[in-house]
C-alpha positions in Angstrom: -0.1 -0.1 0.1 1.4 3.6 -1.2 2.2 5.6 2.2 0.2 8.8 2.2 2.0 13.0 2.4 4.5 12.6 5.3 3.6 15.3 8.3 4.5 18.6 7.3 5.1 21.9 9.8 3.7 25.1 9.3 5.8 27.7 11.2 4.4 31.2 12.0 6.4 34.4 12.2 4.3 36.8 14.2 4.5 39.9 15.9 2.1 42.3 18.1 -0.9 40.3 16.7 -3.5 38.0 19.0 -6.2 37.0 17.0 -5.0 35.3 13.7 -2.1 33.3 14.3 -4.1 31.4 16.9 -7.5 31.3 14.5 -5.1 29.8 12.0 -3.4 27.2 14.1 -7.4 26.3 15.3 -8.2 26.0 12.0 -5.5 24.0 10.5 -5.6 21.5 13.0 -9.4 21.3 12.8 -8.7 19.9 9.3 -6.5 17.2 10.8 -5.1 17.2 7.3 -1.6 15.8 9.0 -0.3 19.7 9.0 0.4 21.0 12.0 1.4 24.8 13.0 3.4 26.1 15.5 5.8 29.8 16.0 9.0 29.8 14.8 11.7 29.6 17.3 15.2 31.0 16.5 18.0 31.7 18.5 20.8 32.6 15.5 21.2 30.7 12.3 24.1 28.8 10.7 24.4 28.9 7.3 24.4 24.8 7.1 21.2 24.4 9.4 18.4 22.7 8.4 14.7 24.3 8.2 12.2 21.8 9.7 8.9 24.0 8.5 7.4 22.8 4.9 5.8 26.3 5.3 6.8 29.6 6.9 3.9 32.5 7.0 5.3 35.7 7.6 3.8 38.4 9.5 6.8 40.6 11.2 10.2 40.1 8.6 9.6 43.6 7.6 10.1 45.0 11.0 12.8 42.5 12.3 15.5 42.4 9.6 16.9 39.3 10.9 14.2 37.5 10.4 14.4 38.7 7.0 17.6 37.3 6.7 17.0 33.8 8.3 13.6 33.5 5.7 16.3 34.2 2.5 18.2 31.3 4.3 14.7 28.9 4.7 13.9 29.8 0.9 17.2 28.4 -0.6 17.2 25.4 2.1 13.2 24.5 0.4 10.9 26.0 2.3 7.5 27.9 0.9 7.4 31.3 2.8 4.6 33.5 2.6 5.2 36.3 1.5 8.3 35.4 -0.5 11.3 37.7 1.5 12.9 38.0 -1.9 9.9 39.9 -3.2 8.7 42.0 -0.4 12.4 43.1 -0.6 11.2 45.2 -3.8 8.2 46.5 -2.3 8.8 50.5 -2.3 5.6 52.8 -3.6 7.3 54.2 -6.8 8.1 50.8 -8.5 4.2 49.6 -7.2 3.3 52.4 -9.3 5.5 51.7 -12.4 4.0 47.9 -12.1 0.4 49.2 -11.8 1.1 51.3 -15.3 2.9 48.2 -17.1 -0.5 46.5 -16.2 -2.8 49.0 -17.4 -4.0 49.8 -14.2 -5.1 53.5 -12.9 -2.7 54.6 -10.6 -2.2 58.4 -9.1 0.4 60.3 -11.0 3.6 60.2 -9.1 7.2 61.2 -9.1 10.2 59.9 -6.7 12.3 62.5 -5.4 15.7 62.8 -4.9 16.3 62.0 -0.6 16.9 65.6 1.1 19.4 64.2 3.0 22.1 61.7 3.2 24.8 59.7 5.5 28.0 61.4 6.4 29.6 59.8 4.2 28.6 61.4 1.1 30.1 64.4 -0.2 27.4 66.6 -2.2 29.8 67.9 -4.8 31.2 64.5 -5.3 29.0 61.8 -4.8 25.9 63.4 -6.2 27.1 64.6 -9.8 24.4 62.5 -11.4 21.6 64.4 -10.1 20.2 67.7 -11.0 19.8 70.4 -8.6 17.9 72.4 -7.9 14.6 70.1 -8.2 12.1 71.5 -11.1 9.5 71.8 -8.5 7.2 73.7 -10.5 7.7 70.8 -13.3 6.4 68.5 -10.5 3.6 70.2 -9.6 2.2 70.9 -12.9 2.7 67.0 -13.5 0.8 65.5 -10.1 -1.7 68.7 -9.6 -2.7 70.3 -6.4 -3.3 69.3 -3.6 -0.9 66.5 -3.6 0.5 63.7 -1.4 3.9 63.5 -0.2 4.7 59.7 1.4 7.3 57.8 2.0 8.4 55.5 -0.8 9.1 52.7 1.4 5.6 50.9 2.2 5.2 49.3 5.9 6.7 52.4 7.2 4.1 53.4 9.5 4.6 57.3 8.4 1.0 58.8 7.4 1.2 60.7 3.7 1.0 64.2 4.1 -1.8 66.3 1.8 0.1 69.4 0.2 -2.3 72.4 -0.5 0.4 74.5 -2.1 4.2 74.2 -4.0 5.8 75.9 -0.8 3.7 73.5 1.7 5.4 70.8 -0.5 8.9 72.1 -0.7 8.7 72.6 3.1 7.4 69.3 3.7 10.3 67.9 1.6 12.7 69.7 3.6 11.9 67.8 6.9 12.0 64.4 5.1 16.0 63.6 6.3 17.2 60.2 5.0 13.9 59.0 4.0 12.9 58.3 -0.5 9.8 60.5 -1.0 7.3 60.0 -3.4 4.7 62.9 -4.5 1.3 62.0 -5.8 -1.5 63.0 -7.1 -4.3 63.2 -4.7 -7.5 61.1 -5.6 -11.0 63.0 -4.5 -12.6 59.2 -4.6 -16.8 58.8 -4.8 -16.2 54.9 -2.8 -13.2 53.6 -1.4 -12.4 49.8 -0.8 -10.1 47.7 1.0 -9.6 44.7 -0.6 -7.9 41.7 1.0 -6.3 39.2 -1.2 -5.3 35.5 -0.5 -3.5 32.9 -2.6 -3.7 34.5 -5.6 -7.1 33.7 -6.3 -9.5 34.9 -3.5 -10.4 38.7 -3.0 -12.8 39.9 -0.5 -13.5 43.7 -1.5 -15.0 45.9 1.9 -16.2 49.3 1.7 -13.8 51.3 3.9 -13.5 54.5 5.4 -9.6 55.5 4.9 -10.5 58.6 7.3 -11.9 57.0 10.2 -10.0 54.0 9.2 -12.9 51.8 9.3 -14.3 48.9 7.5 -18.0 49.0 7.1 -20.3 46.1 6.5 -22.4 46.6 3.2 -22.3 43.7 0.9 -23.9 46.0 -1.8 -21.7 48.9 -1.9 -20.2 47.8 -5.6 -22.2 47.6 -8.8 -21.4 43.8 -10.3 -19.4 45.7 -13.1 -17.1 47.6 -10.4 -16.6 45.0 -8.6 -15.7 42.9 -11.5 -12.8 45.5 -12.4 -11.8 45.8 -8.8 -11.5 41.9 -8.2 -10.1 41.7 -11.7 -7.4 44.4 -11.1 -6.5 43.2 -7.8 -5.6 39.5 -8.9 -3.1 41.1 -12.2 -1.6 43.0 -8.9 -0.9 39.9 -6.5 0.0 37.8 -9.5 2.9 40.0 -10.7 4.0 40.9 -7.0 3.7 37.1 -6.1 1.9 37.9 -3.0 -0.1 34.8 -1.5 -1.1 37.4 1.4 -1.8 41.2 0.9 -4.2 44.2 0.9 -5.1 46.3 -1.4 -7.1 49.9 -1.1 -8.8 51.4 -3.9 -10.4 55.0 -4.5 -13.0 55.1 -6.9 -13.7 58.1 -9.2 -16.1 58.3 -12.0 -16.2 54.3 -12.2 -12.6 54.0 -12.3 -10.4 52.3 -9.5 -7.3 53.8 -8.9 -4.2 51.3 -6.7 -3.8 53.7 -3.7 -2.0 50.9 -1.5 -0.8 47.6 -2.1 3.0 47.2 -1.5 1.9 45.5 1.6 3.0 42.0 2.4 2.1 41.7 6.0 -1.6 42.9 5.9 -3.5 43.7 9.3 -5.8 40.7 9.6 -7.1 41.3 13.1 -10.6 40.9 14.0 -11.4 44.1 15.4 -9.9 45.5 12.3 -11.8 44.1 9.3 -15.1 42.6 11.3 -15.7 39.2 12.2 -17.4 38.4 9.0 -14.3 39.1 7.0 -12.1 37.6 9.8 -13.8 34.3 9.3 -13.5 34.8 5.5 -9.9 35.2 5.6 -9.0 32.3 8.2 -11.1 30.0 6.1 -9.2 30.5 2.7 -6.0 31.3 4.5 -5.7 28.0 6.1 -6.7 26.1 3.1 -3.7 27.8 1.2 -1.3 26.9 4.1 -3.0 23.4 4.0 -2.2 23.1 0.4 1.2 24.7 0.1 2.2 22.0 3.4 1.0 18.9 1.9 2.3 19.7 -1.4 6.1 20.1 -0.4 5.3 16.7 2.2 4.4 15.1 -1.1 7.3 15.4 -2.7 10.5 12.9 -2.8 12.7 14.8 -1.0 12.5 16.1 2.4 11.4 19.8 3.2 14.7 22.1 2.7 16.7 20.0 0.4 15.7 21.6 -2.9 17.6 25.1 -3.1 16.6 28.4 -4.7 17.3 28.3 -8.4 17.2 24.7 -8.3 20.4 24.1 -7.1 20.4 21.1 -4.6 21.0 22.5 -1.2 23.6 21.0 0.9 22.6 18.1 3.7 25.2 19.1 5.7 
């Protein structure tokens, strides 16, 4: 008799969240698919160290650099990481703007700005010879319009965008940005705002959202069918291009056109108090299904987890 797939272990790498991780643990164990879920425990990682998990769910490495280094090691050892730590490293908002345009998805007009300040080793007259100075601020404002949004180019930094009503205010805010790389964007005066939770590059839950109050609103009929279909289709385009298996996307809808606003988000807020019980139940169900599928797929392979390397090169066994 042919043996079934080996037992598969799933690791959770988490931060300050108390509803999503235990709910995933309970749901995966309830399904009884020979898959177990546990918290990853790390205390320094050797380059030859095997990784015992078939799948690792990453919720915190964007804030803990050592975790990101470990996860890249895990990928080399053949572990499936949600989300891929190599793709997360590309998560800046200007790249996202360019990607959306390439895909034919509406996006606010966006300009990447040179940093205002630099580390001490940078000698402005020598190190920055490729930069045009001063910036053509009038040309930038003519392109994006006023009022505009000044934002950190890096996603996940927790720094809110600033609304700039005039050219003077934009320059003043930019002059305070320090070492951060900034982007300036067109401001979209929206009629509707939608927050989509995306799971597994195939499942999308559009939720009515108030970005000013940061409140999710239960309203199953908030989008006309054709508009809902477009939002879902565009969301799937983005997650498939980015390779995200877990993310959220915000859409500002103006005159029936959905503009992608925030979507470089590999660790979305999935707390039950944030998204509400109904959406939380949907997320736990879909994400548990995804994790079980991925873990069983790895466990069903001939080689043990961790032996297949990143570019198809076998990882060392010692």
